[in-house]
Each structure stands twice: as C-alpha cells, then as structure tokens.
Residue, then its C-alpha position, 0 to 999 in steps of 0.5 A: m693837968n695842974k693839981t692846983n686848981n682853986p677849990k673855992l672856985k668849984q661851986f661858982a663854976q657850977e653856979l655858972r653851968h646853970e646860968m650860961t649866956k644864950e651863946e654858951r647854951h647854943l654852942w653846948y646844946d647844938f654842938l659841943k655836947s653831942l661831939p664823940v669827945t668829952v667837953n667839960r663846960q665851965k672848967v676850973i683850971g688853976n685860979y680860972i674857970v674857963d667856958f668850955y675845955c677838951a682835955s683830949s685835945k688840950l683846948v679851952i673854948e672862950l666865948d667873949g661878950s662885949q666886956h672882953f673888948m674893953d681895956e680892963g677885959l682885954e688885960y685880964d684875957r691876956r693874963r689868963d691866956a698866958y697862964l693857960k698857954s704855959l699849961g700847954l693848952t690852946v685857947v681860942r675865942y670867939a665873940n658871941s656875935d660869931i655864935n650868933d652870926n657864923f655858928d657853922g663857921v665856929c662849929e668847923d673852926i672848933l672841929r679842926r682844932l680837935 
C-alpha cells in the first residue's frame, strides 16, 4: 500500500484503539471483529488514522461524530478522503446516529462493499 505512513502516529493509533467511542466499540465488537476478512482498527495510512480498514477490499470505514459536520471537519474530511482515494481506497462514512439508529442497515451496507 503506502510505505510513507507517519511513524509518529503509531502510538496515537494504539491509544485510540483503547479509547474507542461507544459507536466504534459497537461496530467493532458486534460486527467487524467476527467477519471472515481482516479488518484493522485505527489504522495509520499516510498522515491519517482511519477508524477501520479492510485491506482485501481496499475499504476504509469511518464513523462520524458531530465535529465532522461542521465546516472545518467537512473540509478536513474532504482532503483526507481525496488522499485515501488517490491510493485506490474506497471511503465510506456513517454518522454515529446511523450506528445507533440503523445498525443492521450499516452492517448490510458494509457487507455489500466487502
């Protein structure tokens, strides 16, 4: 994939794995962890840490809290998604409310993309 992953982000990614949000924990423990493909949590790709990554499908899964819907968050996500797409990755985003209100639908959508 990308040999220029920022080594300074490795420890931060490890910390994020231990401090997952309620929605990240729900998606990980109740769905992604048991899939027959490898999914990584808090994976460093370049200068970014993605929430979940499935290398075999080149799929990045992001869960978005409220900060992602503000102007600054939207712009950051636009740049970040463009970078990830330039690596040939597909980025899918789900709002935290999607996890809370439509968990089965999110899981079905992810399965279709895998």
